VOBA-1610 file (N, C-alpha, C; in pm, whole numbers, padded with zeros to 5 digits, always signed):
BEGIN
Met+00084-00119+00000Met+00000+00000+00000Met+00088+00125+00000Asn+00032+00236-00048Asn+00101+00365-00040Asn+00092+00414+00104Asn+00207+00435+00167Asn+00206+00470+00309Asn+00165+00615+00336Asn+00161+00698+00232Asn+00122+00838+00250Asn-00030+00850+00245Ile-00090+00877+00359Ile-00235+00896+00364Ile-00268+01036+00312Thr-00191+01134+00358Thr-00196+01270+00303Thr-00050+01316+00290Asn-00030+01442+00256Asn+00107+01492+00244Asn+00182+01491+00376Ser+00107+01492+00487Ser+00174+01502+00617Ser+00139+01390+00714Val+00056+01295+00672Val+00020+01182+00757Val+00063+01053+00689Val+00142+00974+00761Val+00203+00853+00705Val+00157+00731+00784Tyr+00128+00625+00712Tyr+00095+00497+00777Tyr+00222+00426+00818Ile+00232+00386+00945Ile+00352+00316+00993Ile+00315+00183+01062Gly+00193+00136+01038Gly+00148+00012+01100Gly+00211-00111+01037Val+00169-00227+01087Val+00226-00354+01039Val+00116-00457+01020Asn+00142-00552+00932Asn+00055-00667+00912Asn+00105-00785+00994Asp+00014-00853+01060Asp+00048-00977+01131Asp-00017-01091+01054Gln+00061-01157+00972Gln+00009-01263+00886Gln+00006-01399+00955Tyr+00068-01408+01072Tyr+00086-01538+01136Tyr-00005-01559+01257Leu-00078-01457+01296Leu-00172-01471+01408Leu-00285-01565+01368Glu-00313-01664+01450Glu-00420-01759+01420Glu-00549-01724+01491Leu-00539-01676+01616Leu-00658-01642+01694Leu-00645-01500+01748Phe-00732-01412+01703Phe-00736-01275+01754Phe-00801-01278+01893Glu-00742-01207+01989Glu-00785-01213+02129Glu-00788-01358+02180Asn-00709-01443+02117Asn-00697-01584+02154Asn-00829-01659+02144Gln-00920-01609+02057Gln-01048-01678+02041Gln-01108-01668+01901Phe-01078-01564+01825Phe-01142-01546+01695Phe-01046-01584+01583Lys-01092-01673+01495Lys-01009-01716+01384Lys-00986-01600+01287Val-00861-01583+01247Val-00828-01478+01149Val-00745-01542+01037Pro-00812-01608+00944Pro-00741-01679+00837Pro-00653-01588+00752Asn-00688-01459+00746Asn-00607-01365+00669Asn-00529-01270+00759Gly-00507-01311+00883Gly-00430-01231+00975Gly-00502-01104+01018Val-00425-01004+01061Val-00482-00878+01106Val-00374-00770+01093Ser-00417-00647+01081Ser-00321-00536+01080Ser-00329-00462+01214Tyr-00215-00413+01258Tyr-00209-00323+01373Tyr-00172-00187+01315Asn-00267-00097+01314Asn-00246+00031+01247Asn-00188+00135+01342Ser-00097+00212+01288Ser-00035+00323+01360Ser-00002+00428+01256Tyr+00001+00554+01298Tyr+00016+00663+01202Tyr+00116+00766+01257Leu+00177+00840+01166Leu+00269+00947+01205Leu+00223+01077+01140Ile+00202+01179+01223Ile+00166+01311+01173Ile+00293+01396+01173Lys+00337+01438+01054Lys+00463+01512+01039Lys+00432+01661+01030Asp+00470+01733+01135Asp+00440+01875+01146Asp+00553+01939+01224Glu+00535+02063+01267Glu+00637+02125+01352Glu+00661+02040+01476Lys+00553+01988+01531Lys+00560+01886+01635Lys+00516+01754+01573Ile+00596+01651+01588Ile+00567+01523+01524Ile+00492+01433+01622Val+00385+01371+01572Val+00296+01293+01658Val+00282+01150+01608Ile+00304+01054+01696Ile+00273+00914+01668Ile+00132+00886+01717Met+00051+00825+01633Met-00084+00786+01673Met-00085+00635+01703Asp-00077+00601+01831Asp-00083+00463+01881Asp+00039+00381+01842Ser+00060+00275+01919Ser+00168+00181+01887Ser+00105+00051+01835Val+00176-00061+01846Val+00126-00188+01793Val+00152-00300+01893Asp+00098-00416+01863Asp+00119-00534+01945Asp+00268-00565+01959Ser+00306-00615+02076Ser+00447-00645+02099Ser+00501-00753+02005Arg+00411-00829+01942Arg+00454-00928+01843Arg+00528-00863+01726Glu+00495-00736+01699Glu+00549-00668+01581Glu+00623-00540+01616Thr+00671-00531+01740Thr+00736-00407+01785Thr+00850-00363+01693Tyr+00939-00454+01661Tyr+01061-00411+01593Tyr+01038-00376+01446Leu+00943-00442+01383Leu+00908-00401+01247Leu+00842-00263+01250Trp+00759-00240+01351Trp+00695-00109+01366Trp+00799+00000+01387Leu+00899-00027+01472Leu+01004+00072+01496Leu+01081+00103+01369Glu+01102+00002+01285Glu+01167+00026+01156Glu+01084+00120+01071Asn+00950+00094+01066Asn+00861+00181+00989Asn+00862+00324+01044Leu+00863+00333+01177Leu+00863+00464+01242Leu+00990+00541+01209Glu+01104+00477+01224Glu+01232+00544+01199Glu+01244+00589+01053Lys+01197+00506+00962Lys+01200+00542+00821Lys+01115+00666+00795Ala+00994+00669+00856Ala+00904+00782+00835Ala+00957+00909+00903Leu+01029+00894+01013Leu+01083+01011+01085Leu+01195+01080+01008Glu+01263+01007+00924Glu+01370+01063+00841Glu+01473+01139+00926Gly+01515+01073+01035Gly+01619+01130+01119Gly+01569+01222+01229Lys+01442+01257+01229Lys+01387+01344+01333Lys+01338+01260+01451Lys+01294+01329+01555Lys+01243+01259+01674Lys+01098+01301+01698Pro+01015+01209+01745Pro+00875+01243+01771Pro+00862+01327+01898Asp+00764+01417+01895Asp+00737+01502+02012Asp+00627+01442+02100Tyr+00532+01371+02038Tyr+00420+01315+02114Tyr+00387+01175+02063Ile+00333+01094+02152Ile+00259+00976+02112Ile+00120+00987+02174Val+00017+00972+02090Val-00122+00975+02136Val-00168+00831+02155Ile-00220+00802+02273Ile-00268+00667+02302Ile-00421+00672+02307Gln-00484+00617+02203Gln-00630+00618+02196Gln-00691+00496+02266His-00613+00387+02276His-00668+00262+02327His-00555+00182+02391Met-00578+00132+02513Met-00473+00063+02587Met-00475-00088+02572Glu-00562-00143+02490Glu-00559-00288+02471Glu-00422-00328+02416Pro-00366-00441+02462Pro-00227-00474+02428Pro-00194-00482+02280Asp-00293-00511+02193Asp-00260-00515+02050Asp-00230-00376+01995His-00255-00272+02074His-00222-00136+02031His-00123-00067+02126Ser-00119-00110+02249Ser-00030-00045+02346Ser+00095-00126+02374Gly+00108-00243+02312Gly+00215-00336+02345Gly+00355-00283+02324Ser+00370-00180+02243Ser+00504-00127+02213Ser+00531+00007+02280Ile+00443+00050+02368Ile+00460+00180+02433Ile+00589+00184+02515Gly+00614+00078+02591Gly+00732+00077+02676Gly+00860+00094+02598Val+00871+00024+02487Val+00993+00030+02405Val+01010+00167+02340Val+00902+00221+02283Val+00915+00348+02211Val+00936+00465+02305Thr+00878+00460+02425Thr+00900+00570+02520Thr+01043+00565+02576Glu+01100+00446+02585Glu+01239+00433+02627Glu+01333+00482+02517Lys+01297+00455+02392Lys+01381+00495+02278Lys+01383+00647+02261Tyr+01266+00711+02291Tyr+01255+00857+02275Tyr+01217+00919+02410Pro+01314+00937+02499Pro+01285+00978+02637Pro+01226+01119+02651Asp+01239+01202+02549Asp+01182+01338+02556Asp+01041+01345+02499Met+00992+01236+02445Met+00860+01234+02383Met+00750+01238+02490Lys+00651+01328+02471Lys+00537+01337+02562Lys+00434+01230+02527Ile+00359+01188+02627Ile+00260+01082+02611Ile+00122+01141+02637Val+00036+01138+02535Val-00096+01202+02543Val-00204+01095+02562Gly-00285+01116+02665Gly-00397+01025+02691Gly-00489+01089+02793Asn-00593+01016+02832Asn-00682+01067+02936Asn-00651+00998+03070Glu-00723+01036+03174Glu-00694+00981+03307Glu-00704+00829+03309Lys-00807+00775+03242Lys-00824+00629+03241Lys-00713+00562+03161Thr-00666+00630+03056Thr-00553+00579+02978Thr-00435+00554+03070Phe-00402+00655+03150Phe-00281+00648+03230Phe-00296+00553+03348Thr-00418+00538+03399Thr-00440+00437+03503Thr-00406+00299+03449Met-00456+00269+03328Met-00429+00139+03267Met-00283+00124+03227Met-00224+00233+03178Met-00086+00226+03132Met+00007+00187+03248Lys-00019+00240+03365Lys+00062+00207+03481Lys+00040+00062+03524Gln-00080+00009+03495Gln-00106-00132+03525Gln-00029-00223+03430Phe-00031-00189+03303Phe+00037-00271+03203Phe+00189-00258+03211Phe+00238-00141+03249Phe+00382-00117+03253Phe+00424-00087+03397Asp+00396-00183+03482Asp+00426-00170+03624Asp+00575-00146+03645Gly+00605-00046+03723Gly+00744-00017+03754Gly+00811+00078+03658Val+00748+00111+03545Val+00806+00206+03450Val+00776+00348+03497Asp+00878+00429+03506Asp+00861+00567+03551Asp+00848+00658+03429Phe+00725+00708+03408Phe+00702+00798+03295Phe+00724+00945+03334Gly+00758+00967+03460Gly+00794+01101+03506Gly+00689+01205+03477Asp+00735+01319+03423Asp+00644+01431+03392Asp+00606+01434+03245Arg+00611+01318+03181Arg+00589+01312+03035Arg+00442+01301+02998Leu+00356+01277+03097Leu+00216+01252+03067Leu+00141+01383+03042Val+00066+01387+02931Val-00019+01501+02898Val-00163+01452+02903Thr-00236+01493+03005Thr-00371+01444+03026Thr-00471+01533+02952Val-00555+01471+02870Val-00657+01546+02794Val-00796+01498+02833Lys-00893+01586+02814Lys-01033+01555+02839Lys-01111+01565+02709Asp-01236+01527+02715Asp-01324+01533+02597Asp-01329+01676+02543Gly-01297+01691+02415Gly-01303+01822+02352Gly-01173+01899+02354Asp-01074+01852+02430Asp-00944+01921+02432Asp-00874+01909+02297Thr-00784+02002+02272Thr-00711+02003+02145Thr-00561+02007+02169Leu-00487+01965+02067Leu-00341+01971+02069Leu-00297+02035+01939Glu-00225+02146+01950Glu-00173+02216+01832Glu-00033+02165+01803Thr-00011+02124+01679Thr+00121+02071+01643Thr+00192+02155+01537Gly+00133+02268+01502Gly+00185+02353+01395Gly+00070+02384+01302Lys+00068+02318+01189Lys-00043+02334+01096Lys-00164+02249+01135His-00140+02148+01215His-00247+02055+01251His-00303+02085+01390Thr-00436+02068+01400Thr-00503+02074+01529Thr-00572+01940+01553Leu-00535+01875+01661Leu-00595+01747+01696Leu-00698+01768+01806Lys-00820+01721+01781Lys-00926+01731+01881Lys-00957+01591+01934Phe-00962+01578+02065Phe-00984+01448+02128Phe-01129+01433+02171Ile-01186+01322+02133Ile-01328+01293+02163Ile-01333+01161+02239Thr-01374+01166+02364Thr-01378+01043+02443Thr-01488+00950+02390Ala-01458+00822+02392Ala-01551+00720+02341Ala-01551+00600+02435Pro-01590+00622+02562Pro-01583+00514+02660Pro-01665+00392+02620Met-01607+00274+02639Met-01668+00145+02609Met-01688+00120+02460Val-01606+00184+02380Val-01601+00149+02237Val-01460+00098+02206His-01411-00009+02265His-01489-00098+02351His-01427-00116+02491Trp-01333-00031+02528Trp-01278-00024+02664Trp-01309+00114+02721Pro-01305+00131+02853Pro-01348+00259+02912Pro-01259+00378+02884Glu-01132+00355+02846Glu-01039+00466+02824Glu-01036+00514+02680Val-01109+00450+02593Val-01098+00477+02449Val-01133+00623+02416Met-01056+00679+02326Met-01092+00808+02267Met-01056+00805+02120Val-01121+00889+02043Val-01089+00904+01901Val-01034+01045+01882Thr-00968+01065+01769Thr-00898+01192+01747Thr-00932+01247+01609Tyr-00967+01375+01605Tyr-00999+01439+01477Tyr-00889+01538+01440Asp-00832+01519+01323Asp-00733+01611+01267Asp-00807+01706+01173Ser-00828+01828+01219Ser-00910+01923+01142Ser-00838+01974+01018Thr-00707+01960+01012Thr-00633+02008+00896Thr-00651+01914+00776Asp-00625+01786+00798Asp-00639+01689+00689Asp-00774+01616+00693Lys-00858+01657+00786Lys-00995+01602+00798Lys-00994+01450+00812Ile-00906+01403+00901Ile-00895+01261+00931Ile-00955+01233+01068Leu-01038+01132+01076Leu-01089+01086+01205Leu-01019+00955+01238Phe-00932+00960+01339Phe-00866+00840+01389Phe-00961+00775+01489Thr-01006+00652+01459Thr-01124+00598+01528Thr-01097+00483+01625Ala-00972+00462+01665Ala-00940+00350+01754Ala-00993+00220+01693Asp-01065+00138+01772Asp-01113+00010+01719Asp-01236+00023+01631Ala-01306+00135+01640Ala-01426+00154+01558Ala-01388+00155+01410Phe-01472+00095+01328Phe-01455+00083+01183Phe-01337-00008+01145Gly-01294-00091+01240Gly-01188-00185+01212Gly-01242-00314+01152Lys-01151-00396+01101Lys-01189-00527+01048Lys-01071-00623+01062Phe-01102-00752+01052Phe-00997-00853+01047Phe-00932-00850+00908Gly-00814-00913+00898Gly-00745-00923+00770Gly-00632-00822+00759Thr-00521-00865+00700Thr-00410-00774+00675Thr-00447-00676+00564Leu-00370-00570+00552Leu-00404-00466+00455Leu-00384-00511+00311Asp-00307-00616+00290Asp-00290-00666+00154Asp-00387-00779+00120Thr-00485-00802+00208Thr-00588-00901+00181Thr-00698-00839+00095Glu-00727-00902-00016Glu-00834-00852-00103Glu-00963-00924-00070Glu-01053-00854-00005Glu-01181-00912+00033Glu-01281-00801+00060Asp-01407-00837+00060Asp-01514-00743+00090Asp-01497-00688+00231Trp-01510-00558+00247Trp-01492-00497+00379Trp-01600-00541+00477Ala-01726-00542+00433Ala-01838-00557+00525Ala-01836-00690+00600Cys-01801-00798+00532Cys-01809-00931+00595Cys-01719-00940+00717Glu-01590-00910+00700Glu-01498-00923+00812Glu-01509-00807+00911Ala-01557-00691+00865Ala-01583-00581+00958Ala-01703-00614+01046Arg-01802-00679+00987Arg-01922-00720+01063Arg-01886-00825+01167Arg-01808-00925+01125Arg-01767-01030+01219Arg-01685-00969+01333Tyr-01598-00875+01298Tyr-01518-00805+01398Tyr-01610-00727+01493Tyr-01701-00649+01436Tyr-01786-00562+01518Tyr-01869-00642+01619Phe-01946-00739+01571Phe-02041-00805+01660Phe-01973-00893+01764Asn-01857-00946+01734Asn-01790-01033+01830Asn-01703-00956+01928Ile-01666-00834+01894Ile-01575-00759+01981Ile-01642-00635+02041Ile-01706-00557+01959Ile-01766-00432+02007Ile-01916-00446+02030Gly-01975-00554+01979Gly-02120-00565+01970Gly-02199-00537+02096Lys-02144-00568+02212Lys-02217-00544+02337Lys-02243-00396+02360Tyr-02159-00313+02301Tyr-02160-00171+02336Tyr-02226-00085+02230Gly-02339-00132+02179Gly-02410-00057+02076Gly-02454+00081+02122Val-02499+00092+02246Val-02542+00222+02299Val-02426+00320+02298Gln-02310+00272+02338Gln-02192+00360+02342Gln-02146+00398+02201Val-02158+00305+02106Val-02124+00338+01967Val-02220+00444+01913Gln-02348+00428+01945Gln-02447+00528+01904Gln-02413+00666+01963Thr-02370+00667+02088Thr-02332+00793+02152Thr-02216+00858+02079Leu-02116+00778+02041Leu-02002+00831+01968Leu-02045+00884+01831Leu-02128+00809+01759Leu-02174+00855+01628Leu-02249+00988+01639Lys-02329+01003+01745Lys-02404+01127+01764Lys-02311+01242+01800Lys-02209+01215+01882Lys-02112+01320+01916Lys-02041+01370+01791Ile-02004+01277+01705Ile-01935+01314+01580Ile-02028+01394+01489Ala-02154+01347+01478Ala-02251+01417+01393Ala-02280+01557+01446Asn-02298+01568+01578Asn-02331+01698+01639Asn-02215+01797+01629Ala-02094+01744+01618Ala-01978+01832+01606Ala-01959+01883+01464Asn-02040+01831+01370Asn-02033+01873+01230Asn-01891+01863+01173Leu-01827+01752+01202Leu-01691+01733+01154Leu-01691+01701+01004Ala-01607+01769+00931Ala-01588+01737+00790Ala-01485+01625+00784Ile-01527+01507+00744Ile-01438+01390+00748Ile-01411+01341+00606Asp-01283+01339+00570Asp-01242+01286+00440Asp-01182+01146+00452Val-01130+01114+00571Val-01063+00986+00593Val-01101+00931+00729Ile-01131+00802+00735Ile-01148+00731+00861Ile-01029+00637+00876Ala-00954+00655+00986Ala-00831+00579+01007Ala-00845+00494+01133Pro-00885+00367+01120Pro-00902+00280+01236Pro-00771+00213+01277Leu-00776+00140+01388Leu-00657+00070+01437Leu-00643-00071+01379His-00744-00119+01310His-00734-00246+01236His-00799-00225+01099Gly-00744-00289+00997Gly-00810-00286+00867Gly-00776-00164+00785Pro-00837-00153+00667Pro-00798-00050+00570Pro-00836+00091+00614Ile-00758+00186+00564Ile-00791+00328+00582Ile-00902+00360+00482Leu-01009+00419+00530Leu-01129+00440+00449Leu-01131+00584+00396Lys-01140+00597+00263Lys-01132+00730+00202Lys-01249+00762+00110Glu-01324+00663+00069Glu-01433+00686-00025Glu-01564+00634+00030Lys-01674+00696-00010Lys-01808+00652+00028Lys-01817+00629+00179Leu-01772+00727+00255Leu-01769+00711+00400Leu-01909+00694+00459Glu-02008+00747+00388Glu-02146+00731+00438Glu-02186+00585+00444Phe-02130+00501+00356Phe-02159+00358+00357Phe-02113+00295+00488Tyr-01990+00325+00529Tyr-01934+00267+00651Tyr-02006+00321+00775Ile-02036+00449+00775Ile-02106+00509+00889Ile-02246+00452+00900Asp-02312+00433+00786Asp-02447+00374+00786Asp-02444+00232+00841Lys-02343+00153+00803Lys-02331+00017+00857Lys-02317+00021+01009Tyr-02232+00108+01057Tyr-02212+00117+01202Tyr-02338+00165+01273Asn-02412+00252+01211Asn-02537+00298+01270Asn-02637+00184+01280Thr-02647+00103+01174Thr-02737-00013+01176Thr-02693-00116+01279Trp-02566-00151+01276Trp-02515-00253+01368Trp-02531-00210+01514Ser-02498-00086+01544Ser-02499-00041+01684Ser-02639-00015+01736Ser-02737-00004+01647Ser-02876+00011+01691Ser-02947-00124+01698Tyr-02873-00232+01668Tyr-02923-00370+01677Tyr-03035-00400+01578Glu-03049-00316+01477Glu-03148-00343+01375Glu-03094-00450+01279Pro-03181-00540+01229Pro-03134-00636+01128Pro-03083-00562+01005Glu-02975-00613+00951Glu-02917-00551+00833Glu-02987-00598+00706Asp-03025-00726+00703Asp-03089-00785+00586Asp-03201-00879+00630Lys-03291-00906+00538Lys-03394-01007+00563Lys-03335-01145+00532Gly-03358-01237+00624Gly-03306-01372+00605Gly-03316-01452+00733Val-03283-01580+00724Val-03292-01670+00838Val-03156-01735+00862Thr-03108-01723+00985Thr-02989-01797+01027Thr-03035-01919+01105Ile-02989-02037+01066Ile-03020-02160+01138Ile-02892-02208+01204Ala-02892-02210+01337Ala-02776-02255+01413Ala-02813-02385+01482Phe-02739-02493+01453Phe-02775-02620+01514Phe-02661-02680+01595Ala-02700-02750+01702Ala-02607-02821+01789Ala-02646-02968+01784Ser-02569-03045+01710Ser-02605-03184+01681Ser-02495-03278+01728Ile-02533-03382+01802Ile-02434-03475+01857Ile-02398-03583+01756His-02499-03646+01698His-02476-03757+01604His-02524-03726+01462Gly-02563-03602+01437Gly-02601-03560+01303Gly-02750-03553+01278Asn-02831-03602+01370Asn-02976-03606+01345Asn-03041-03468+01360Thr-02997-03392+01458Thr-03049-03255+01473Thr-03003-03170+01356Gly-02882-03194+01310Gly-02832-03123+01192Gly-02913-03155+01068Ala-02955-03281+01055Ala-03037-03319+00940Ala-03170-03245+00942Ala-03229-03229+01062Ala-03355-03155+01074Ala-03334-03008+01038Ala-03222-02950+01082Ala-03193-02810+01051Ala-03178-02789+00901Asn-03109-02880+00836Asn-03090-02869+00692Asn-03220-02892+00615Lys-03307-02977+00669Lys-03438-02997+00607Lys-03521-02870+00615Leu-03516-02803+00730Leu-03587-02675+00744Leu-03532-02574+00644Ala-03401-02568+00630Ala-03341-02475+00534Ala-03392-02502+00393Glu-03402-02629+00356Glu-03454-02668+00224Glu-03597-02620+00206Ile-03680-02638+00308Ile-03821-02595+00302Ile-03830-02444+00289Leu-03750-02372+00368Leu-03753-02226+00366Leu-03714-02171+00229Lys-03614-02232+00168Lys-03571-02187+00035Lys-03682-02208-00068Lys-03753-02319-00055Lys-03864-02345-00147Lys-03977-02245-00128Lys-03988-02193-00007Lys-04093-02094+00022Lys-04049-01952-00013Gly-03929-01940-00067Gly-03884-01810-00117Gly-03820-01719-00016Val-03775-01773+00098Val-03706-01689+00196Val-03580-01631+00133Glu-03559-01501+00155Glu-03455-01427+00085Glu-03316-01489+00099Lys-03279-01523+00223Lys-03146-01577+00249Lys-03156-01675+00365Val-03094-01791+00351Val-03089-01889+00459Val-02943-01930+00478Ser-02891-01909+00597Ser-02755-01953+00628Ser-02761-02055+00742Val-02682-02161+00731Val-02689-02272+00826Val-02551-02291+00889Phe-02548-02305+01022Phe-02423-02323+01093Phe-02429-02447+01183Asp-02326-02529+01170Asp-02303-02641+01261Asp-02217-02586+01374Leu-02277-02559+01489Leu-02207-02491+01597Leu-02091-02571+01654Ala-02093-02700+01633Ala-01983-02783+01684Ala-01860-02778+01595Asn-01877-02735+01472Asn-01765-02741+01376Asn-01738-02611+01302Asp-01839-02531+01278Asp-01821-02407+01203Asp-01766-02297+01294Asp-01723-02188+01232Asp-01668-02075+01306Asp-01780-02009+01388Met-01768-02015+01519Met-01870-01959+01607Met-01887-01809+01584Ala-01776-01740+01561Ala-01784-01595+01539Ala-01863-01562+01413Glu-01853-01645+01311Glu-01929-01622+01189Glu-02078-01649+01213Ala-02108-01748+01297Ala-02248-01775+01332Ala-02307-01656+01408Ile-02230-01597+01498Ile-02274-01477+01569Ile-02298-01364+01470Glu-02205-01347+01377Glu-02218-01243+01275Glu-02351-01254+01200Asp-02383-01374+01150Asp-02505-01389+01072Asp-02631-01380+01158Ala-02622-01422+01283Ala-02737-01409+01374Ala-02775-01262+01387Phe-02676-01175+01393Phe-02704-01031+01401Phe-02740-00973+01264Arg-02686-01029+01159Arg-02710-00971+01026Arg-02856-00986+00983Tyr-02915-01102+01008Tyr-03048-01132+00956Tyr-03156-01116+01063Asp-03280-01106+01017Asp-03389-01071+01109Asp-03454-01191+01177Arg-03418-01313+01137Arg-03476-01432+01198Arg-03368-01534+01232Leu-03389-01603+01343Leu-03291-01700+01391Leu-03362-01828+01434Val-03310-01942+01390Val-03361-02072+01434Val-03254-02139+01519Leu-03296-02184+01638Leu-03209-02258+01728Leu-03252-02403+01724Ala-03165-02489+01677Ala-03195-02633+01670Ala-03096-02707+01758Gly-03146-02763+01868Gly-03054-02822+01964Gly-03091-02963+02006Ala-02987-03043+02027Ala-03006-03176+02083Ala-03005-03169+02235Ser-03093-03245+02297Ser-03096-03251+02443Ser-02969-03318+02494Tyr-02919-03265+02608Tyr-02789-03316+02657Tyr-02780-03290+02807Asp-02766-03397+02884Asp-02752-03388+03030Asp-02860-03301+03093Gly-02982-03321+03048Gly-03093-03244+03105Gly-03103-03102+03056Gly-03021-03066+02957Gly-03026-02932+02901Gly-03014-02938+02751Val-02919-02862+02694Val-02898-02861+02550Val-02749-02883+02523Phe-02717-02939+02409Phe-02579-02969+02373Phe-02491-02844+02391Thr-02372-02864+02445Thr-02291-02755+02499Thr-02256-02645+02399Cys-02233-02678+02273Cys-02197-02573+02177Cys-02312-02474+02157Met-02437-02521+02175Met-02551-02429+02169Met-02550-02336+02290Glu-02514-02388+02405Glu-02504-02303+02524Glu-02398-02195+02503Asp-02288-02233+02443Asp-02182-02136+02413Asp-02235-02026+02320Phe-02302-02068+02216Phe-02360-01974+02119Phe-02457-01878+02186Leu-02548-01932+02267Leu-02650-01849+02331Leu-02589-01758+02437Asn-02489-01807+02508Asn-02420-01721+02605Asn-02359-01601+02535Arg-02300-01624+02419Arg-02239-01514+02345Arg-02343-01416+02295Leu-02456-01467+02245Leu-02562-01377+02199Leu-02614-01289+02312Val-02637-01350+02427Val-02686-01274+02542Val-02582-01169+02583Ala-02455-01209+02587Ala-02349-01117+02627Ala-02337-00999+02532Lys-02365-01021+02404Lys-02354-00914+02304Lys-02484-00834+02287Gly-02583-00863+02370Gly-02705-00782+02368Gly-02800-00813+02254Tyr-02807-00938+02213Tyr-02892-00977+02100Tyr-03037-00936+02126Lys-03102-00873+02026Lys-03238-00824+02044Lys-03301-00796+01907Lys-03428-00761+01911Lys-03502-00716+01792Lys-03506-00819+01681Arg-03526-00946+01716Arg-03529-01052+01617Arg-03646-01147+01644Lys-03679-01228+01543Lys-03774-01339+01560Lys-03692-01467+01576Ile-03728-01548+01677Ile-03654-01670+01705Ile-03748-01791+01702Ala-03700-01898+01640Ala-03773-02025+01637Ala-03687-02133+01703Ile-03754-02236+01756Ile-03683-02340+01830Ile-03721-02479+01779Ile-03617-02560+01759Ile-03633-02703+01727Ile-03553-02781+01830Glu-03615-02885+01888Glu-03542-02967+01984Glu-03550-03114+01946Asn-03445-03185+01984Asn-03437-03329+01964Asn-03402-03394+02097Gly-03465-03507+02125Gly-03434-03582+02246Gly-03482-03725+02230Ser-03404-03821+02274Ser-03440-03962+02251Ser-03534-04018+02356Trp-03535-03958+02476Trp-03631-04008+02576Trp-03707-03895+02646Ala-03637-03789+02689Ala-03706-03677+02753Ala-03646-03548+02699Pro-03699-03494+02590Pro-03643-03373+02529Pro-03637-03256+02628Thr-03520-03197+02641Thr-03501-03085+02735Thr-03441-02962+02667Ala-03405-02976+02541Ala-03331-02869+02473Ala-03413-02741+02460Ala-03542-02755+02427Ala-03625-02635+02407Ala-03633-02553+02535Arg-03655-02619+02647Arg-03664-02548+02774Arg-03533-02474+02803Ala-03422-02542+02779Ala-03292-02481+02806Ala-03267-02361+02715Met-03302-02374+02587Met-03280-02263+02493Met-03371-02146+02524Lys-03497-02174+02560Lys-03591-02066+02593Lys-03543-01986+02713Ala-03475-02052+02806Ala-03424-01981+02923Ala-03325-01872+02883Tyr-03247-01898+02780Tyr-03155-01796+02729Tyr-03232-01688+02654Val-03328-01729+02573Val-03406-01633+02494Val-03479-01534+02585Glu-03522-01581+02701Glu-03593-01494+02795Glu-03505-01382+02850Lys-03374-01397+02837Lys-03282-01293+02881Lys-03264-01184+02776Met-03314-01207+02655Met-03298-01113+02545Met-03416-01018+02539Lys-03394-00901+02481Lys-03499-00799+02472Lys-03557-00794+02331Asp-03685-00756+02326Asp-03754-00732+02197Asp-03745-00851+02104Ile-03768-00969+02158Ile-03766-01093+02081Ile-03908-01143+02059Thr-03939-01181+01935Thr-04064-01249+01904Thr-04034-01398+01891Leu-04091-01477+01979Leu-04067-01621+01977Leu-04178-01688+01895Cys-04139-01767+01798Cys-04238-01834+01713Cys-04331-01922+01797Glu-04458-01925+01759Glu-04556-02007+01832Glu-04528-02156+01815Asn-04480-02194+01699Asn-04455-02335+01670Asn-04315-02375+01713Thr-04308-02460+01815Thr-04181-02523+01853Thr-04185-02667+01804Val-04082-02707+01731Val-04079-02842+01675Val-03999-02933+01769Thr-04064-03040+01812Thr-03997-03141+01894Thr-04003-03274+01819Phe-03886-03338+01806Phe-03886-03473+01749Phe-03793-03560+01833Lys-03810-03689+01820Lys-03734-03783+01902Lys-03639-03865+01815Ser-03512-03853+01845Ser-03403-03931+01785Ser-03373-03891+01641Val-03465-03917+01548Val-03445-03878+01409Val-03573-03814+01356Leu-03557-03724+01260Leu-03673-03660+01198Leu-03745-03762+01110Lys-03877-03773+01130Lys-03958-03872+01058Lys-04059-03802+00969Glu-04120-03878+00880Glu-04224-03822+00793Glu-04334-03757+00875Ser-04366-03816+00989Ser-04473-03763+01073Ser-04436-03629+01137Asp-04306-03595+01137Asp-04263-03467+01194Asp-04266-03353+01092Leu-04274-03389+00964Leu-04262-03287+00860Leu-04373-03182+00862Pro-04500-03220+00892Pro-04603-03115+00899Pro-04571-03007+01002Asn-04513-03045+01117Asn-04476-02946+01218Asn-04362-02857+01168Leu-04270-02918+01094Leu-04161-02840+01037Leu-04213-02742+00931Glu-04313-02786+00854Glu-04376-02700+00754Glu-04446-02581+00822Lys-04515-02607+00932Lys-04583-02499+01005Lys-04483-02396+01054Leu-04371-02445+01106Leu-04268-02353+01153Leu-04211-02272+01036Ala-04190-02341+00924Ala-04139-02271+00805Ala-04237-02164+00757Asp-04366-02195+00761Asp-04465-02096+00722Asp-04460-01972+00812Glu-04443-01997+00942Glu-04437-01886+01037Glu-04313-01800+01013Leu-04203-01865+00982Leu-04078-01793+00956Leu-04081-01720+00822Ala-04152-01773+00726Ala-04154-01717+00591Ala-04251-01601+00576Lys-04335-01576+00677Lys-04433-01468+00666Lys-04364-01335+00645
//
């Protein structure tokens, strides 16, 4: 990629092509980028550092961009280790460099870098404060719980860049050619999704400030320069928990394949009835994060679970726990249960659904024993009719 974002702002981040699990839980087949930026002005500013996995490559990028000069400030927008992991090294390398953050930033920084004496180098900023660097004016906008409490975003009024911390980020290295929305959606709902109210607050603060934005520069994923209304609209939809598209996600937890067979049969029936989109996930084998993504993307969800130890098969519990934790709401949900002697899956799944807000539960719950039979098909058809309305 061209590292020059503008004449005075340079990309100095790095690609991590070898990371297998982001946050040690989310699969990233195309890796991830740790974004960092350098503002070259009378006062030179580093915008965030990178994960300690890539410290030395980042320092090489930084030194090349500095062209023999020294940075005056580093702005810390987010203290999560994938962005703050190199702070200790860079502050030691440039002992005269000031460190800009808010009170919560510095509380966390002292926790992560126990025993490091930052002396009088800390510059504490509040919501709305500015930093003049010469031609550039940086305005700091606090964004608590997007998705940690210390997060802030930064607006460069000169080049009209909004540095957005984790907001508008996505999985994948910068040289990965793929659709933005898919991996940005999976990133959003699995990482930031719980904090929709806080994202809405940030979007409103930005809108009310009437900021002229030409570039969105997140801490993961590509720098966004065109059709910014598309990305902002996606974030507005996602953070308001509204379905993005019409369709049905079928998530099944099957021990021996019989519950999965019923789920796939329902998918076949729904497609014949003209349902716009049907996506099916085997929760025991498919990417759980992708199942979460589609559950939020579409307006209807089917939970198909096998009874297990008086409850429901464990991968379904994992799925439902995640949905509840991320604030799943405003959807229609249907339930299918399987049990060979005393079906318990429906009761267990409903207990999770009751924790969700603004949910319409389908009247038809399908219960079958052991394997789906011809005699069970009319009930499956009724459920499909209810979902297809």
